[in-house]
C-alpha positions in Angstrom: 43.2 149.6 48.7 43.4 146.0 48.6 42.6 144.2 52.2 46.0 143.2 54.0 44.7 139.6 54.1 44.7 139.4 50.9 47.8 141.5 50.3 49.6 138.7 52.5 48.2 135.8 50.4 49.0 137.2 46.7 52.4 138.1 47.9 53.0 134.4 49.5 51.4 132.8 46.5 54.5 135.0 44.1 56.8 133.6 46.2 55.3 130.1 46.3 55.8 130.0 42.2 59.2 131.7 42.1 60.3 129.0 45.1 59.2 126.4 42.1 60.9 128.0 39.7 64.0 128.5 42.2 64.2 124.7 43.2 63.8 123.6 39.9 66.8 125.9 38.6 69.1 124.6 41.6 68.3 120.6 40.6 69.1 121.6 36.7 72.4 123.9 38.1 73.5 120.5 40.3 73.0 118.0 38.0 74.6 120.0 34.8 76.9 120.4 36.6 77.6 116.7 38.2 77.4 115.9 34.5 79.7 117.7 32.6 82.1 117.2 35.7 82.0 113.6 35.1 82.6 114.0 31.4 85.9 115.6 31.5 86.7 113.6 34.4 85.8 110.5 32.2 87.8 112.0 29.4 91.4 112.7 31.7 90.9 116.0 33.0 92.0 116.5 36.6 89.5 116.6 38.8 89.9 120.5 39.9 89.8 121.3 35.5 87.2 119.2 35.0 85.4 121.0 38.0 85.9 124.3 36.6 84.7 123.7 32.8 81.4 122.1 34.3 81.4 125.7 36.3 81.7 127.8 33.3 79.6 125.3 31.1 76.8 126.1 33.9 76.6 130.2 33.9 73.7 131.2 32.6 71.7 128.2 34.6 73.9 129.7 37.8 72.6 133.4 36.2 69.3 132.1 36.1 68.8 130.9 39.7 70.5 134.5 41.0 68.3 136.3 39.4 65.5 133.9 40.6 66.4 134.4 44.1 66.7 138.4 43.8 63.1 138.1 42.8 62.5 136.5 45.9 64.5 139.2 48.2 62.8 142.4 47.1 59.1 139.9 47.6 60.2 138.9 50.7 61.2 142.8 51.2 57.6 143.7 50.1 56.3 141.4 52.5 58.2 142.6 55.4 56.8 146.1 54.9 53.3 144.9 54.7 53.8 142.4 57.7 56.9 142.6 59.9 56.2 139.6 62.0 55.8 137.5 58.7 59.3 137.6 57.3 60.9 135.4 60.0 58.7 132.4 59.4 59.1 133.1 55.0 62.6 133.2 55.3 62.8 130.1 57.5 61.0 128.3 55.1 63.2 128.9 52.7 66.6 128.3 54.3 64.8 124.8 55.4 63.6 124.0 51.7 66.3 125.0 49.7 69.2 124.8 51.6 72.1 122.5 50.5 71.6 119.6 51.3 74.6 116.8 52.4 74.8 113.2 50.7 73.6 110.9 53.7 74.4 107.4 53.2 72.4 105.2 55.7 75.0 102.5 57.2 72.8 99.7 55.2 74.0 101.0 52.0 77.5 101.2 52.8 79.8 98.1 51.4 81.3 96.3 55.0 84.8 96.8 55.2 88.2 99.1 53.9 88.9 100.2 50.8 92.7 100.2 50.2 94.0 102.7 47.8 97.7 102.3 46.7 100.0 101.7 43.9 102.1 99.4 45.1 100.7 95.3 45.4 103.2 94.7 47.8 101.6 97.6 50.2 98.4 96.6 49.2 99.0 92.7 50.4 100.8 94.5 53.7 97.5 96.6 54.7 95.0 94.0 53.7 97.2 91.2 56.0 97.2 93.4 59.2 93.4 93.9 58.5 92.1 90.6 57.7 94.2 88.5 60.2 92.5 90.8 63.1 88.8 89.7 61.2 88.2 93.3 59.4 86.3 93.3 56.4 88.7 94.1 53.0 85.8 95.9 50.7 88.0 96.2 48.0 91.3 97.2 46.2 92.2 100.6 44.0 95.6 100.9 42.2 95.1 105.1 41.7 93.0 108.0 43.0 91.1 107.2 40.1 89.9 104.3 40.1 89.8 104.7 44.2 86.9 107.4 43.2 85.4 105.2 41.0 85.4 102.2 43.6 84.1 104.2 46.4 80.8 105.3 44.3 80.3 101.6 43.6 81.3 100.4 47.0 80.4 102.8 49.3 83.3 101.1 52.1 83.0 101.8 55.6 86.3 103.8 55.5 89.4 104.3 52.9 92.9 103.8 53.9 94.7 105.3 50.5 97.9 106.6 49.5 99.2 109.9 48.5 101.5 109.6 45.7 100.1 107.6 43.0 99.9 108.0 39.4 96.9 109.1 36.8 95.2 111.0 40.3 97.4 111.5 43.9 95.4 110.9 47.1 95.0 114.1 47.6 92.9 114.6 44.9 90.9 111.4 44.9 90.4 112.8 48.7 88.8 115.5 47.3 86.7 114.1 44.7 85.4 111.3 47.2 84.6 113.8 50.0 82.9 116.1 47.7 80.7 112.6 46.1 80.2 111.8 50.1 80.9 114.5 52.4 80.2 111.2 55.4 83.1 109.5 53.8 85.4 108.1 56.0 89.1 108.3 54.6 92.4 107.7 56.2 95.7 108.6 54.4 98.9 107.0 54.2 102.2 108.1 53.2 106.3 107.6 53.7 106.6 111.4 53.5 104.9 112.6 56.9 105.6 116.2 57.0 103.5 117.9 59.0 102.5 120.4 56.4 101.3 117.2 54.4 99.0 116.0 57.1 97.7 119.3 58.2 96.3 119.7 54.2 95.2 116.0 54.2 93.3 116.7 57.6 92.3 119.9 55.7 90.4 118.2 53.2 88.6 115.9 55.2 91.1 112.9 56.0 90.3 111.7 59.8 94.3 110.5 60.4 97.5 109.7 58.6 99.5 106.9 58.9 103.2 107.2 58.0 104.9 104.9 56.1 106.5 101.6 56.4 103.5 100.5 58.2 103.3 99.3 61.9 100.4 97.0 62.8 99.0 98.5 66.1 99.1 101.6 64.6 97.0 100.8 61.3 94.6 98.5 63.5 94.2 101.3 66.7 92.9 103.8 64.1 90.7 101.6 62.0 88.8 100.0 65.2 88.5 103.4 66.4 87.2 104.6 63.2 84.9 102.2 62.6 84.2 101.4 66.3 85.9 98.1 66.4 87.0 96.7 69.9 
């Protein structure tokens, strides 16, 4: 029988090798899924449909990831049987190295100001005038959800004020896409329809607040200043 120390070392080496395979498979899965999703999205498919198509077309890569994951579990079980005190250490190592990482955008990488998303030109002007008159910068404007997602990725604004009812892609769909791209995105939704169920859904999807139309300058400023940390 091999010495205890040798058994531990061999299993650790095997785990390290499979961890590298696991990392490569995970990276390939996420990058390929994102590429396919963006391709279908730019071809005009809805975000949820594009996402489902990407999920379907990357199923084989996902299965490979799951197969490697099972192998790792078996190796860790063997390690547990040899040295129970080491299993927590190895599991913690895997969790810290390969746990999903949220996109973190540094403050310096963001465009100062607010991205205004509203299909009505007049409404965009109303919001812009409220903000500019109080020395709050406008990062950009978008006339629908699809353009909003593209502008967000390009500008990385500090805050988004977005209407719900818009052509091509509505505000709820755009909110999902923006939060998927940048979980730390700050978004405030607005609409003439302010049913509690609508507000609840927007908050559930990641919106920080909700502004009902017609806009009241004090309400808009209060929310924007609070989110941006302005006095």
